[in-house]
N, C-alpha and C positions, 0 to 999 in steps of 0.2 A: 433397246435394240442392239444386237451385236452383228458384226460383219459375217460371222459364220451361221447366219440364220436365213431361212427361206424368204422371210418377209423383206430382209435387206437386199438379198441377192436378186430376187425375182420381181420385186415391186419398187422398193424405195430407190435403190441405186439407178436402175434403168430410167425411172421416171424423172429423177433429179437431173441426170446427165442429159437426157433428151431435151428437157425444158431449158437447161442452161445452154445447150447448143443452139436452140432455136431463137432465144431472146437476144436482144442487143447487149453488147458488152457492158454498157453502163448500168444495166440492171442485174448483172451477174452476181455482184456482191450481195445485193438485197435478197436475191433468190437463195443463194447458198447460206446466208445467215438464217433466213426463215426455215430452210430445210434442216439446218443444224439445230435450231431451237426445237423443231418437231422431233428430230432424232433423239434428243436428250429427253424431251417430255414424254416420249413413248414409254420409257421405263421410270421416269421421275416426274409425274404430272404436276406435283406441288413444289418439289424442290427445284424445278426449273426456274422458279421465281428468284431463288438465291443467285443463280448464274446471271439472270437478267439484272439483278441488283448489282452484282459484281461488275458487270459491263458498264452500267451507268455511272457508278461511283468512280471506277478507275478512269473512265473517259473524262469525267469532270475534273478529277484531280490531276490528270495528265495536262489538261488545258491550264489548270491553275498554276502548275509548276512552270509551264512555258511562259506565262504572263507575269509571274512574280519575279522580283529582282533581288539580288544579293542574298543575304541570309534568310530572307522571307521565303525563298524557294524550298527551304527545308520543311516548313510547316505542312504543306500539302503532301510532301513525301512521307513525313512521319504519320500523317493521317492515313495515307494509303497502306503503310506497313501495319499500322494498328488495325485497320479494317480487315485487310486480307488475312493476316496472321490470327486476328481475333476470330474471324469466321471459321478458319481452318481449325483453330484451337477448340472452339465450341463444339462444332459438329463431329470432329474426329477424336479429340483428346479429353474433353470434359469428363466423360464417363470413366476413362482410364485414370485420370488424375484423382477423382473422388474415390474410386475403388482402391487406389494405392494408399490414400489417406486412411481409409477404413482398415486396410491390411496392416499398415504400420502400427496403428493403435489397437488392432485386434478387436475392434468393436465398430458397430455401425454409427459412427458419429454424424455422417451426412447421408442423405438419400441420393442414390445414384440414379440419375434420370435415364430413360431410354430415348436416345436421340438417333434418329435415322441418319445414316451416313450417305450424303449425296455421292453418287457414282462419279469418279474422276475429279473430285474436288481438289486433290493434291496437284493434279496436272494443270487444271485451268487457273488455280490460285497462283502457282508459280509463274505461269505465263503472264498473268495480270501484273504480278510484282515486277517481272523483268521489264514490262512495258513502262511503268512509271519510273523505275530506277534508271532505265536507259534515257528516258526523257530528261530526268534530273541531271544525268551525266553529260547531256548533250550528244549522246551517241545516236540519237534519232530525234526527229521533230514530233511533237504531239500532233496527232491527227485531229483535224477539225470535223471529220466525218464520223459520226457515231456508228454508222453501219460498218465502216472499215474496222473500227476497234471491236465491235461486236463479232464480226466474222473472225478476226484474229483470235479472240478468246474462246469462241464457241465452235469453230470449224469442225464438222463431225468426223472427218477421217482420223484426226489425232486428239479428239476431245477427251476420250475416256481412257486412253492407254498410251498417249504420247505418239511420237517423240515430243518432248517439250521444245517448243519453237520460240525463239526470241524475235520480237517485233522488228528489230533492226535488220534481221536476216531476210525477212520476207515482205517488208513494207512496200517495196517497189512492185512485188508480184501482186500484192493486194490491190494496189492502185492501177496497175496495168499489166495484163498478161494475155496470152493467146492460147487457144486450144488447137493443137495440131494432131493430124492423124498419127504421126510418129510418136508424139507424146502419149496419145491414147493407147497405142499398141504396147509401148514400153511399160506404161503404167499398169495396164490390164494384165500383162504377163507377170509383172512383179506382184500384183495382187493375187494371182492364181498360185504363185509359188508360196506366198505367205499363207493363203488359205489351206494349201496342202500341208504345210508345216503344222498348222493348228489342228485341222480335222483328221488328217491321216496319221500323224505322228503323236502330237501332244495329247490328243484325246485318248488314244489307245494306251499310252504309257501312263496317263493320268488315272485311268481306271485301275491299272496295276498298282500304282502308288496308293490310291485311295483304299484299295482292298487290304494292303499290308498295314498301312497306318491306321486303318479302322479296326484292326484286330486288337484283342486284349494283349498286353505286353507279354504275359507268360506264355502265349501261344506263338510268339515271334522268335524264331531261331536265328542262327548266324546267317544262313543263306537267304532267308526271307528278308532279314533286315537290310542286307546289302542290295538285294534286288529291288526292294521298295525304295530305298534311298537313291539308287541309280535311276530308277524310273522317274522319280521326282526331279532329279538333277537335269535329266534330258527333257522332261515335260515342261519345266518352267522356262528353259531356253527356247524350245520350239514354240511354246505358247506365246511368250512375250515377243520374241523376235519375229514370229509369224504375224502377230498383230502389227508390229512396226513395219514389216514389209507391206502388209495390206494398206497401212496408212500412207506410206511413201508412194505406193502404187496409185492409190486413189487421188492423192495430191497431184501426181503427175497427170492423171487423166483430166483433172480440172485446171491444169496450167501452173501448178505449184511445184517447186523443187525443195523438198525437205531434206535436211542433212541425215546421213546414215546414223543408225542408233545401235547397231551391233556389227562387230568385225571379228567373227569367230573367236569369242572370248575364251573358250575352253582350250585353246592352243597357246594361251598366254604363258610367259616364262616367269611371271611374278604377280603378286596381288596388285601392285600399282599398275602393271600393264593390263591386268584383268579389268580394272576399273576404267582404263582408257578404251577398252573394247566392249564392255558390257554397259547397257543403258547409257550410252555416250552422252545423250542430251542432259540426263540428270547429273552426271559427273561434271560436265562443263558448267552447268548451272551453279552447282555448289562451289566449284573452283572460282567462277567469275564473281559471284555475289556473296560468298562467305569466306572461302579460304584466302583469296587475295586481299580483300578488305581487312581481314584479321592480321595481315602481315605476310602471309604465305611463307616462303622460306627466306625472307629478307632480313629477319631479326634474330638470327642465330639458330643453332640446332635445337635447343630445348624448346624455344617458341615454335619452331617448325613442327616438332612432335606434338606439342599441345594443340596446335591448329589442326593437325591431321586427326587427332582424337576427337576434337569438336566436330569436324566435318563428318566423320564416320558415325559419331553418336547421332547427329542430325539425320544422316542418311538412313540409319536404322529406324529412327523415330518416324521419318517420312513414310516408311513402308507400312507402318502399322502402330496402333495404340496398344502396345503390349510389351512387356519386358523381354519377351523372346526376340523381338525385332531389335530392341536396343542392344541386347547382348550380342546378337548377330552383327550389328554394325560395329560395335566395339571390338569384336573378334577380328573383323577385317582390318580395323584400325591398328590392332596390336601387331598383326603380321606386316602391315605396311611400315610401321615404325621399326620392327625388327630388321626388315630388309634394308632400311636406310642406315641402321646401325652396323651393317656389314654382312648380314646373313645372306643377302643376295649374291655377293661376290664369292662366298663359299660355295653356294649352289652352282654357280656358273662354271666351276672347275670341271664338272661332269656334264656332258653335252645335253642329254635328255632329262636330267634330274630336275631342272627348273620347271619344265612343263608338267612332269608327274607331280611334283610338290604342289604346284599351283592348283592343279585339278583336284587333288585330294583335300587341300585346305578349303577350296570352294565347295567341294562335295560335302564335307562334314558340316560346313556352315549351313548348307541347305537343309540338313536334318534339323538343326535348331529353328530354321525358318519355317519348316513345314509342320513340325510336331505341334500338337494342340497346346502344349505349354512347355516351359523350359525344362522342368523336371523330366517330362516324358522324352524330350529331345536328348538329354544326357543319358537316360536309360537306353534309348535306341542306339546311341553311339557306343555305349558300353557293350551291347550285344554284338555290334560290328567288330569290336576290337578284342573281344574275349570269347572266341568260338567254343573253347573247352568248358565254359560255364553255362552255356544256354543251348542244350541239345534236347531237352525234354519237351515232348508234345509239340513239336513244330507244326505249323499249319501246312497241309498238303500243298505241294508246289503247283498243282493244277488249279488251285484257287486263285493264283495270281499270275500264272504263266501258261500260255498255250502257244501253238505254232505261229499264230498271227503276231502275238506280242514279241516272240523271239525274233521274227523277221523284222518287225519295226525297230526293235533294239539295234539290230545290225545296221539298218538304214540310218538310225539316229547317230550312231558312232561314226559312220562314213560321212554323214552330212555335216558333222560339227566342224569341218574344215579340211579333213583329209582328202576329200575328192578334189577340191580346188587346188590343194597344195601339190598333189602328185600328178595331176593331169597337165600336160605341157600347155604353155600359154597359147601356142598356135592352134592346138585342138580346141581350146576354149573359145577362141575367136571364130573358128569355123562353125562351132555349134551355135554361137550367139546369133539370134535373129535368122536362123536357118529354118527350112521347111520341117526337118525332123524335130526341132525344138517346138515349133508351132503345134505339130501333131502331139508331142509330149504334153504340152500345156492343155490341149483339149482333153486328152485322156485324164490328166490330173483333175481337171474341172468336173468331168463326168463322175470320176471316183468320189470326189468331195460331195457332190450333190447326192449321189447314191448313198454315201455314208450318212449324210445328214438326214436323209429321208428314212433310213432304216434304224437310226439310233437316236435316242433322246439324250444321251450323255454328252453334254457340250459345255463343260465348265470354263470359266475364264478367271484365271488366278488374279490378275491385276485389277479386277472390279473393286476389290476391297481397298484400293489405294486412291 
């Protein structure tokens, strides 16, 4: 089940919200946990058992850590790491690892099994890991209530697409929270904005990107390559940030305050700044549980660069079991290291150059991310950089562009941060929570529902993660 579906919007969400509002507060966690399990089981009827097992194992190991003393506290922690990484490794990376072995030796030495990938396994596994690690570090107390842990790991608003939430950040909200009218209206408004990002912008640009990327390479000319790549650059931002907005809005409606996950990343002035603005919860997770434990920047420049490369390698691998994702992660790591070596200071001498540079680096990186394989990605980039070589038999522009797509492109560019940046702060405050904004949100919701009813194209990029 996805947020941008009629079943969720017209049945699941209203029913869960009304029931949660009517029952006593002490039963709210049990209801939301049951609803979250149902939400996941809707699309994963068998694999939901893996998530239930994850809940029970991490709950038990969290208690074991809290009761153990001295060096014995490491044993359940190690068990938790082995279990969580083992499950993630089996379901997400086993096939990739075995295929890589066959590719290296150029023969089928091992049989590659077909393993179904549980939706959102990377998200709920990282949440489970942060729970047991925080208990081990004494950053939070182990919960004695299995329902609370189950709700934390499975809560449907951010179960399949984040943001990744740390238990220490919301444990008090799990144990005690209130639903208010103001919280509901703020949350519902945020949800509508996220839904509009996904349905009205990401889906339109996604269709354009899929059309271009789906063509044979010899038919893709310079213009088509750039338009397809730009369409995907904006699609992935509006798709993922839209889902994050919906998750944050849903959380607010149910009394939870989730941290922001995007802060206009395409206006960043460096790759390091980009990763402080893009998928913030993933970046902070790797920083807190990988980069800092490795030594961070405390052990000299060389060690810092090595740590950065490790983190970006893992970031790429987290996104998918394919060499394209690993290369994409290392690509970002390379520019992050170059910036620390002094390249950033050179860029800052010209005012707008850092933003242009960062956008282009990220943009070309998304080509590697989107292409069906690494070789195709580099061929695509070559077409973008050498217009004089690829002008034969280009696909007609009307196959990937029409008036609607052009209009949405313009909205996407304006909405990536320019609107907020250039509108005076006083005007933003006047608009916020005003009657015109309420009317605007109603119009957006109607347009989203109409679009969903008329169109079956409704992909979700981050399902694969």
